[in-house]
C-alpha positions as CSV (number, residue, x, y, z in Angstrom):
1,T,0.0,0.0,0.0
2,R,1.0,3.7,-0.3
3,T,1.4,4.1,3.4
4,D,3.9,1.2,3.7
5,R,6.2,2.6,1.0
6,P,7.4,5.6,3.0
7,M,7.9,3.5,6.1
8,R,10.0,1.0,4.1
9,A,12.2,3.8,2.8
10,L,12.5,5.4,6.3
11,L,14.0,2.4,8.0
12,P,17.0,1.9,5.8
13,L,17.6,5.7,5.8
14,T,17.5,5.7,9.6
15,I,19.9,2.8,9.8
16,A,22.3,4.5,7.3
17,N,22.2,7.8,9.3
18,I,23.0,5.9,12.5
19,R,25.9,4.1,10.9
20,S,27.3,7.3,9.4
21,F,27.0,9.0,12.8
22,T,28.8,6.2,14.7
23,C,31.6,6.2,12.1
24,D,32.2,9.9,12.6
25,R,34.6,10.0,15.6
26,A,34.4,13.8,15.8
27,A,30.6,13.7,16.1
28,L,30.8,11.0,18.7
29,F,33.3,13.0,20.8
30,W,31.4,16.3,20.7
31,T,28.0,14.7,21.3
32,L,28.9,12.1,24.0
33,A,32.4,12.5,25.4
34,F,32.7,16.3,25.6
35,P,29.5,16.8,27.7
36,L,30.5,14.0,30.0
37,I,34.0,15.5,30.4
38,F,32.4,18.9,31.2
39,I,30.1,17.4,33.8
40,L,32.9,15.5,35.6
41,M,35.4,18.4,35.4
42,F,33.0,21.1,36.8
43,G,31.5,18.6,39.2
44,A,35.0,17.9,40.7
45,I,35.7,21.7,40.8
46,F,32.6,22.9,42.5
47,T,31.7,20.0,44.8
48,G,34.7,20.7,47.0
49,G,36.0,17.1,47.3
50,G,33.9,14.2,48.5
51,T,34.1,14.0,52.3
52,S,31.9,16.4,54.2
53,T,30.4,16.5,57.7
54,R,26.8,15.4,57.9
55,T,25.1,18.0,59.9
56,F,21.8,17.1,61.6
57,A,19.5,19.2,63.8
58,W,18.8,17.5,67.2
59,V,15.5,18.4,68.8
60,D,15.1,16.8,72.3
61,D,11.6,17.3,73.5
62,D,12.1,14.6,76.2
63,G,15.2,15.7,78.1
64,S,15.6,12.3,79.7
65,A,18.7,10.2,80.3
66,A,17.6,7.8,77.5
67,S,17.4,10.7,75.0
68,A,20.8,11.9,76.1
69,E,22.2,8.4,75.4
70,L,20.5,8.4,72.0
71,R,22.1,11.7,71.2
72,A,25.5,10.4,72.3
73,A,25.1,7.4,70.0
74,F,24.4,9.7,67.0
75,A,27.2,12.1,67.9
76,G,29.6,9.1,68.1
77,L,29.2,8.3,64.4
78,E,31.9,9.3,62.0
79,D,31.5,12.6,60.2
80,V,28.3,13.5,62.0
81,E,27.6,16.8,63.7
82,L,24.5,17.4,65.8
83,R,23.2,20.9,66.5
84,D,20.8,21.3,69.4
85,M,17.9,23.5,68.4
86,T,14.1,23.8,68.3
87,E,12.1,22.0,65.6
88,G,11.1,25.2,63.9
89,D,14.7,26.4,63.7
90,G,15.9,23.0,62.5
91,L,13.3,23.0,59.7
92,A,14.2,26.5,58.7
93,G,17.9,25.6,58.6
94,M,17.1,22.5,56.5
95,R,15.1,24.5,54.0
96,Q,18.1,26.9,53.6
97,G,20.4,24.0,52.9
98,D,22.4,24.3,56.1
99,L,21.2,20.9,57.6
100,R,20.9,17.5,56.1
101,A,18.1,16.3,58.3
102,V,16.1,17.1,61.5
103,L,15.8,14.5,64.2
104,V,13.1,15.0,66.8
105,V,12.9,12.9,70.0
106,P,9.3,13.1,71.3
107,D,8.2,13.8,74.9
108,G,7.9,10.5,76.7
109,Y,10.7,8.8,74.9
110,G,12.6,7.8,78.0
111,A,9.4,6.4,79.7
112,A,8.5,4.4,76.6
113,I,12.0,2.9,76.4
114,A,11.9,2.0,80.1
115,A,8.5,0.4,79.7
116,A,9.6,-1.6,76.6
117,A,12.5,-3.1,78.7
118,G,9.9,-4.7,81.0
119,A,7.1,-5.7,78.6
120,P,6.5,-5.3,74.9
121,G,4.3,-2.4,73.9
122,P,3.7,0.1,71.1
123,P,7.0,1.6,69.8
124,V,7.9,5.2,70.2
125,A,8.5,7.1,67.0
126,I,11.6,9.3,66.4
127,T,10.6,11.9,63.7
128,V,13.1,12.2,60.9
129,Y,12.7,15.1,58.5
130,T,14.5,14.6,55.2
131,D,14.3,16.0,51.6
132,P,13.2,13.2,49.3
133,T,14.6,15.1,46.2
134,Q,18.1,14.7,47.7
135,Q,18.2,10.9,47.2
136,T,21.8,10.2,48.1
137,Q,21.7,12.3,51.3
138,T,18.4,10.8,52.3
139,A,19.6,7.3,51.9
140,D,22.7,8.1,53.9
141,T,20.6,9.6,56.7
142,F,18.3,6.5,56.8
143,R,21.4,4.3,57.1
144,F,22.6,6.2,60.1
145,V,19.2,6.3,61.7
146,D,18.5,2.6,61.1
147,T,21.9,1.7,62.6
148,I,21.4,3.6,65.8
149,L,17.8,2.7,66.3
150,G,18.6,-0.9,65.6
151,R,21.2,-0.8,68.5
152,V,18.6,0.7,70.8
153,N,16.0,-2.0,69.9
154,L,18.6,-4.7,70.4
155,E,19.5,-3.4,73.9
156,V,16.0,-2.7,75.1
157,S,13.9,-5.5,73.7
158,G,14.4,-8.5,71.6
159,R,10.7,-9.1,71.2
160,G,9.9,-6.2,68.9
161,P,10.9,-2.7,68.0
162,A,10.8,-0.3,70.9
163,V,11.7,2.7,68.8
164,V,10.9,3.3,65.1
165,P,11.6,6.2,62.7
166,D,8.7,8.4,61.5
167,V,9.9,9.9,58.2
168,K,8.5,13.2,57.1
169,A,9.4,15.0,53.9
170,V,10.6,18.6,53.7
171,Q,11.2,20.5,50.4
172,T,14.6,22.3,50.6
173,E,16.0,25.0,48.4
174,S,19.5,23.6,48.3
175,L,20.4,23.3,44.6
176,T,24.0,22.4,43.9
177,F,26.0,23.6,41.0
178,I,25.5,20.2,39.3
179,S,21.7,20.8,39.4
180,Y,22.2,23.7,37.0
181,L,25.2,22.2,35.0
182,V,23.8,18.8,34.0
183,P,20.6,20.2,32.2
184,S,22.7,22.8,30.5
185,I,25.3,20.3,29.2
186,L,22.5,17.9,28.1
187,G,20.9,20.8,26.3
188,M,24.1,21.7,24.6
189,A,24.6,18.0,23.5
190,L,21.2,17.9,22.0
191,M,21.8,21.1,20.2
192,Q,25.1,19.8,18.9
193,L,23.4,16.7,17.7
194,G,20.7,18.7,15.9
195,V,23.3,20.8,14.1
């Protein structure tokens, strides 16, 4: 039929164009390798290395010995800095990009931990505010929180969790240089490909 003829002609033409593009080393370099080199080079320049201190806001609404022990456990982790502040100040600092997460110990935490040591009951929830758009940092935060809360649950009660994380999302405004660079470089690569 008439509609099949253009499609039959288009497929060999497309294959021929792809073959000619892959044979052209200069086109491959400017379309694929050059943007990748740009991203890696500027990423290395503007990220300031790889190791940085993980700064969390610590909100202790309980003020018990158990919450102090929990704070000491978090503070003892490598590259972790805790800043004591209110929940509102912590969330404000997180939105500005100064903090990675906000950890809130609720009132009654110490009593719930003491009760869980004697008999199983409902777990107490530690509120953890994170930014789900920062996937790497959020996964890193969850790893720390799970490690510490796992130790607490192991020490207090082997029959069930005594303390669990209550995760809440906060949208931050912390955009890195890469957040601007990657879309720009990809756009440049598409433009080069179009030319």
